[in-house]
C-alpha beads as a LAMMPS data file, in Angstrom:
LAMMPS data file: protein, C-alpha beads

265 atoms
264 bonds

1 atom types
1 bond types

-500.0 500.0 xlo xhi
-500.0 500.0 ylo yhi
-500.0 500.0 zlo zhi

Masses

1 110.0

Atoms # bond

1 1 1 92.958 124.739 229.494
2 1 1 94.344 121.734 232.098
3 1 1 91.980 122.080 234.738
4 1 1 88.196 121.746 233.849
5 1 1 85.909 124.712 234.254
6 1 1 82.275 124.749 235.664
7 1 1 79.896 127.186 233.946
8 1 1 76.995 127.729 236.621
9 1 1 74.896 129.464 234.496
10 1 1 73.438 128.271 231.119
11 1 1 70.443 129.135 229.308
12 1 1 70.974 126.024 227.137
13 1 1 67.261 125.989 226.697
14 1 1 66.965 128.800 224.904
15 1 1 65.376 129.045 221.574
16 1 1 68.619 129.943 220.235
17 1 1 70.313 126.552 220.968
18 1 1 67.321 124.609 219.475
19 1 1 69.458 123.338 216.539
20 1 1 72.480 122.502 217.929
21 1 1 72.387 121.672 221.720
22 1 1 74.737 119.108 221.752
23 1 1 77.310 120.443 219.311
24 1 1 77.327 123.222 221.614
25 1 1 78.143 120.990 224.781
26 1 1 80.738 119.108 222.601
27 1 1 82.344 123.023 221.965
28 1 1 82.368 123.484 225.503
29 1 1 83.982 120.425 226.513
30 1 1 86.736 120.918 224.173
31 1 1 87.311 124.169 225.349
32 1 1 87.782 122.962 228.930
33 1 1 84.353 123.588 230.330
34 1 1 83.674 120.013 232.016
35 1 1 80.645 120.690 233.520
36 1 1 77.837 123.187 232.843
37 1 1 74.390 124.056 235.243
38 1 1 71.476 124.590 233.061
39 1 1 69.575 127.635 234.758
40 1 1 65.617 126.996 235.145
41 1 1 63.767 130.321 235.052
42 1 1 60.129 129.071 235.118
43 1 1 58.029 126.143 236.003
44 1 1 57.978 124.620 232.342
45 1 1 61.563 126.001 231.824
46 1 1 62.792 124.305 235.086
47 1 1 60.966 120.958 233.866
48 1 1 63.208 120.906 230.768
49 1 1 66.180 121.915 231.837
50 1 1 65.763 118.794 234.599
51 1 1 64.957 116.525 231.493
52 1 1 67.960 117.594 229.127
53 1 1 70.197 117.677 232.160
54 1 1 69.643 113.381 232.475
55 1 1 70.951 112.939 229.621
56 1 1 74.432 113.711 230.437
57 1 1 75.443 112.661 234.008
58 1 1 78.497 114.053 235.316
59 1 1 78.708 116.803 232.696
60 1 1 75.143 118.576 233.071
61 1 1 73.410 119.751 235.770
62 1 1 70.457 122.390 236.135
63 1 1 68.516 124.739 238.607
64 1 1 64.638 124.801 239.371
65 1 1 62.915 127.771 239.770
66 1 1 61.309 130.843 238.817
67 1 1 62.899 134.296 237.549
68 1 1 61.289 137.619 238.937
69 1 1 60.055 138.328 235.151
70 1 1 57.871 135.376 235.181
71 1 1 57.003 135.556 238.961
72 1 1 53.234 136.883 237.911
73 1 1 52.687 133.500 236.559
74 1 1 53.578 131.889 240.034
75 1 1 51.328 129.701 242.158
76 1 1 51.414 127.443 244.992
77 1 1 51.250 124.479 242.366
78 1 1 54.516 125.801 240.773
79 1 1 56.301 125.839 243.812
80 1 1 55.312 122.332 244.395
81 1 1 56.231 121.323 240.972
82 1 1 59.948 122.949 241.793
83 1 1 59.873 120.842 245.192
84 1 1 59.390 117.899 243.319
85 1 1 62.243 118.772 240.552
86 1 1 64.556 119.518 243.452
87 1 1 64.493 115.728 244.643
88 1 1 66.474 114.697 241.110
89 1 1 69.868 114.113 241.765
90 1 1 70.778 116.334 238.686
91 1 1 68.661 119.653 240.081
92 1 1 71.350 120.782 242.392
93 1 1 69.927 124.703 243.433
94 1 1 66.411 126.611 243.652
95 1 1 66.413 129.459 241.080
96 1 1 66.840 131.668 239.143
97 1 1 64.955 133.631 241.409
98 1 1 65.207 137.087 243.121
99 1 1 64.067 140.724 242.041
100 1 1 64.519 142.856 238.950
101 1 1 63.189 146.132 239.515
102 1 1 64.604 147.373 236.559
103 1 1 62.225 145.926 233.955
104 1 1 59.253 145.192 236.021
105 1 1 57.571 142.509 234.068
106 1 1 56.064 141.204 237.153
107 1 1 54.857 143.496 239.566
108 1 1 57.260 144.441 242.570
109 1 1 55.027 142.903 245.204
110 1 1 54.575 139.820 243.260
111 1 1 58.073 139.256 242.714
112 1 1 58.947 139.441 246.491
113 1 1 56.124 136.818 247.204
114 1 1 57.666 134.489 244.987
115 1 1 61.036 135.023 245.904
116 1 1 60.572 134.944 249.429
117 1 1 58.486 131.239 248.599
118 1 1 61.872 130.021 246.754
119 1 1 63.990 130.941 249.833
120 1 1 61.988 129.070 252.118
121 1 1 61.725 125.981 249.560
122 1 1 65.628 126.023 249.347
123 1 1 65.691 125.605 253.135
124 1 1 63.309 122.615 253.101
125 1 1 64.934 120.777 250.250
126 1 1 68.628 121.819 251.608
127 1 1 69.781 123.154 248.117
128 1 1 71.849 125.981 247.629
129 1 1 69.695 129.438 246.230
130 1 1 70.770 130.594 242.648
131 1 1 69.344 134.500 242.573
132 1 1 69.081 137.577 240.420
133 1 1 69.385 140.767 241.556
134 1 1 68.997 143.811 239.348
135 1 1 68.263 147.453 240.540
136 1 1 66.770 146.200 243.386
137 1 1 70.038 145.538 245.775
138 1 1 68.360 147.293 249.156
139 1 1 64.569 145.339 249.133
140 1 1 67.093 142.128 247.899
141 1 1 69.042 142.390 251.006
142 1 1 66.132 142.923 253.296
143 1 1 64.175 139.719 252.200
144 1 1 67.356 137.489 252.836
145 1 1 67.815 138.849 255.873
146 1 1 64.544 138.274 256.880
147 1 1 65.158 134.531 256.096
148 1 1 68.444 134.474 257.462
149 1 1 68.626 130.704 258.873
150 1 1 66.183 129.257 256.531
151 1 1 68.611 128.962 253.499
152 1 1 72.210 128.067 253.642
153 1 1 74.077 128.602 250.719
154 1 1 73.495 131.249 247.907
155 1 1 74.972 132.690 244.969
156 1 1 74.073 135.995 243.473
157 1 1 74.334 135.142 239.838
158 1 1 75.609 137.430 236.919
159 1 1 76.348 140.179 239.224
160 1 1 77.161 143.489 237.724
161 1 1 77.220 145.976 240.771
162 1 1 79.352 148.012 242.698
163 1 1 82.192 147.400 245.328
164 1 1 79.630 148.595 247.943
165 1 1 76.853 145.969 246.737
166 1 1 79.567 143.121 246.623
167 1 1 80.790 143.704 250.045
168 1 1 77.391 143.579 251.499
169 1 1 76.731 140.452 249.772
170 1 1 80.219 138.633 251.029
171 1 1 79.387 140.194 254.320
172 1 1 76.117 137.922 254.496
173 1 1 78.013 134.929 253.507
174 1 1 77.057 134.829 249.544
175 1 1 78.618 133.694 246.805
176 1 1 79.113 136.017 243.779
177 1 1 78.925 134.638 239.817
178 1 1 80.996 136.809 237.419
179 1 1 80.155 136.681 233.581
180 1 1 81.285 137.910 230.596
181 1 1 80.290 141.408 231.471
182 1 1 83.863 141.834 233.118
183 1 1 85.154 141.506 229.299
184 1 1 82.951 144.807 228.506
185 1 1 85.072 148.366 228.579
186 1 1 81.818 150.170 228.434
187 1 1 79.810 148.441 231.173
188 1 1 81.989 146.499 232.943
189 1 1 85.058 147.893 233.766
190 1 1 84.146 148.679 237.255
191 1 1 84.074 144.425 237.698
192 1 1 87.780 144.631 237.103
193 1 1 88.153 146.168 241.085
194 1 1 85.121 144.592 242.604
195 1 1 86.684 141.110 241.646
196 1 1 89.728 141.991 243.580
197 1 1 87.604 141.721 246.386
198 1 1 85.803 138.362 246.315
199 1 1 87.716 135.669 247.803
200 1 1 88.285 132.526 245.608
201 1 1 86.209 130.646 247.749
202 1 1 83.416 132.539 247.033
203 1 1 83.778 133.359 243.155
204 1 1 82.151 131.107 240.454
205 1 1 82.101 131.581 237.016
206 1 1 79.481 131.752 234.337
207 1 1 78.413 132.642 230.749
208 1 1 74.850 133.372 231.334
209 1 1 74.786 132.202 227.369
210 1 1 73.523 133.028 224.862
211 1 1 73.722 136.628 226.473
212 1 1 76.455 138.377 227.506
213 1 1 79.383 137.336 224.813
214 1 1 82.587 138.136 225.904
215 1 1 83.749 141.798 223.974
216 1 1 87.226 140.641 224.396
217 1 1 86.743 137.565 221.805
218 1 1 89.296 138.050 218.513
219 1 1 86.403 137.251 216.420
220 1 1 82.907 137.138 218.205
221 1 1 79.830 135.094 216.360
222 1 1 78.111 136.739 213.585
223 1 1 75.152 135.898 215.435
224 1 1 76.224 137.301 218.269
225 1 1 75.580 133.969 220.549
226 1 1 77.125 133.806 223.520
227 1 1 78.454 129.660 224.187
228 1 1 79.650 128.039 227.303
229 1 1 82.930 127.283 225.406
230 1 1 83.426 131.117 225.570
231 1 1 83.859 130.652 229.448
232 1 1 87.660 130.794 229.080
233 1 1 87.332 134.527 228.287
234 1 1 85.841 135.050 231.594
235 1 1 88.379 133.274 233.332
236 1 1 91.139 135.331 231.283
237 1 1 89.533 138.654 232.380
238 1 1 89.238 137.627 236.051
239 1 1 92.775 136.216 236.011
240 1 1 94.139 139.645 234.703
241 1 1 91.908 141.841 237.024
242 1 1 93.183 140.131 240.278
243 1 1 96.780 139.489 239.152
244 1 1 96.813 135.638 239.630
245 1 1 97.417 133.099 236.882
246 1 1 94.514 131.307 234.949
247 1 1 95.301 128.173 236.455
248 1 1 94.846 129.283 239.922
249 1 1 91.647 130.695 239.244
250 1 1 90.401 127.703 237.163
251 1 1 91.128 125.486 240.174
252 1 1 89.745 127.619 242.776
253 1 1 86.385 128.506 241.268
254 1 1 85.904 125.121 240.115
255 1 1 86.399 124.105 243.816
256 1 1 84.371 126.676 245.012
257 1 1 81.531 125.477 242.789
258 1 1 81.473 121.717 243.203
259 1 1 81.338 122.444 247.045
260 1 1 78.638 125.100 246.755
261 1 1 76.464 122.663 244.430
262 1 1 77.264 119.451 246.446
263 1 1 78.693 117.910 243.142
264 1 1 81.435 116.037 245.158
265 1 1 78.737 114.025 247.379

Bonds

1 1 1 2
2 1 2 3
3 1 3 4
4 1 4 5
5 1 5 6
6 1 6 7
7 1 7 8
8 1 8 9
9 1 9 10
10 1 10 11
11 1 11 12
12 1 12 13
13 1 13 14
14 1 14 15
15 1 15 16
16 1 16 17
17 1 17 18
18 1 18 19
19 1 19 20
20 1 20 21
21 1 21 22
22 1 22 23
23 1 23 24
24 1 24 25
25 1 25 26
26 1 26 27
27 1 27 28
28 1 28 29
29 1 29 30
30 1 30 31
31 1 31 32
32 1 32 33
33 1 33 34
34 1 34 35
35 1 35 36
36 1 36 37
37 1 37 38
38 1 38 39
39 1 39 40
40 1 40 41
41 1 41 42
42 1 42 43
43 1 43 44
44 1 44 45
45 1 45 46
46 1 46 47
47 1 47 48
48 1 48 49
49 1 49 50
50 1 50 51
51 1 51 52
52 1 52 53
53 1 53 54
54 1 54 55
55 1 55 56
56 1 56 57
57 1 57 58
58 1 58 59
59 1 59 60
60 1 60 61
61 1 61 62
62 1 62 63
63 1 63 64
64 1 64 65
65 1 65 66
66 1 66 67
67 1 67 68
68 1 68 69
69 1 69 70
70 1 70 71
71 1 71 72
72 1 72 73
73 1 73 74
74 1 74 75
75 1 75 76
76 1 76 77
77 1 77 78
78 1 78 79
79 1 79 80
80 1 80 81
81 1 81 82
82 1 82 83
83 1 83 84
84 1 84 85
85 1 85 86
86 1 86 87
87 1 87 88
88 1 88 89
89 1 89 90
90 1 90 91
91 1 91 92
92 1 92 93
93 1 93 94
94 1 94 95
95 1 95 96
96 1 96 97
97 1 97 98
98 1 98 99
99 1 99 100
100 1 100 101
101 1 101 102
102 1 102 103
103 1 103 104
104 1 104 105
105 1 105 106
106 1 106 107
107 1 107 108
108 1 108 109
109 1 109 110
110 1 110 111
111 1 111 112
112 1 112 113
113 1 113 114
114 1 114 115
115 1 115 116
116 1 116 117
117 1 117 118
118 1 118 119
119 1 119 120
120 1 120 121
121 1 121 122
122 1 122 123
123 1 123 124
124 1 124 125
125 1 125 126
126 1 126 127
127 1 127 128
128 1 128 129
129 1 129 130
130 1 130 131
131 1 131 132
132 1 132 133
133 1 133 134
134 1 134 135
135 1 135 136
136 1 136 137
137 1 137 138
138 1 138 139
139 1 139 140
140 1 140 141
141 1 141 142
142 1 142 143
143 1 143 144
144 1 144 145
145 1 145 146
146 1 146 147
147 1 147 148
148 1 148 149
149 1 149 150
150 1 150 151
151 1 151 152
152 1 152 153
153 1 153 154
154 1 154 155
155 1 155 156
156 1 156 157
157 1 157 158
158 1 158 159
159 1 159 160
160 1 160 161
161 1 161 162
162 1 162 163
163 1 163 164
164 1 164 165
165 1 165 166
166 1 166 167
167 1 167 168
168 1 168 169
169 1 169 170
170 1 170 171
171 1 171 172
172 1 172 173
173 1 173 174
174 1 174 175
175 1 175 176
176 1 176 177
177 1 177 178
178 1 178 179
179 1 179 180
180 1 180 181
181 1 181 182
182 1 182 183
183 1 183 184
184 1 184 185
185 1 185 186
186 1 186 187
187 1 187 188
188 1 188 189
189 1 189 190
190 1 190 191
191 1 191 192
192 1 192 193
193 1 193 194
194 1 194 195
195 1 195 196
196 1 196 197
197 1 197 198
198 1 198 199
199 1 199 200
200 1 200 201
201 1 201 202
202 1 202 203
203 1 203 204
204 1 204 205
205 1 205 206
206 1 206 207
207 1 207 208
208 1 208 209
209 1 209 210
210 1 210 211
211 1 211 212
212 1 212 213
213 1 213 214
214 1 214 215
215 1 215 216
216 1 216 217
217 1 217 218
218 1 218 219
219 1 219 220
220 1 220 221
221 1 221 222
222 1 222 223
223 1 223 224
224 1 224 225
225 1 225 226
226 1 226 227
227 1 227 228
228 1 228 229
229 1 229 230
230 1 230 231
231 1 231 232
232 1 232 233
233 1 233 234
234 1 234 235
235 1 235 236
236 1 236 237
237 1 237 238
238 1 238 239
239 1 239 240
240 1 240 241
241 1 241 242
242 1 242 243
243 1 243 244
244 1 244 245
245 1 245 246
246 1 246 247
247 1 247 248
248 1 248 249
249 1 249 250
250 1 250 251
251 1 251 252
252 1 252 253
253 1 253 254
254 1 254 255
255 1 255 256
256 1 256 257
257 1 257 258
258 1 258 259
259 1 259 260
260 1 260 261
261 1 261 262
262 1 262 263
263 1 263 264
264 1 264 265
């Protein structure tokens, strides 16, 4: 890959990377992934992400947020911690935040409460939102509309929804992140049509590693673990779906990510 890619979503602090994080990064860079953004999903996790990202300036960045699964543990002090973390130059977004009505690991009213708090935080600290939505499309839209004008940029990460849902998000000015889900003929075939509807200045690529290993890999890892080094498989699938060269998609999505996360400022 001649043009460096940006992986906008990696769970690099996941326990599956405990033994070889530095090697994972090295493999990613060798595969053409020049910048990686580590996803913060809890107060403790966000602190760990920020701390690790500081060790690799210009290569690693992180987000600071509370995933809806962990919303039941959120408090006003949590939001203050996130606010402090966002003052670090390597922390480039608020999130992963949002709604997950599929598993309901946190009660829905609690998810909504702390999703709104993080939307407000993003507006206060002038950082983009890195968002999660699963089986909660209508309520997710309603909450974002209630807070329209309070936040600037926002991305629905790991999008797996329908064309209808994608168009609604695009109409609201949101960005969309595409993962290896698009490489899965069993569950993600519809994304090939969806991705054709996403303008390249709203599209970003991610692995969501260690999850969602691309099924198009000729030899998948024995442990099934996804890595940022596998992002080119997502790129290839997107390129084939939209009928444009990989280089063009790489350049466009990297440019979009740089602008979205303020990496050129």
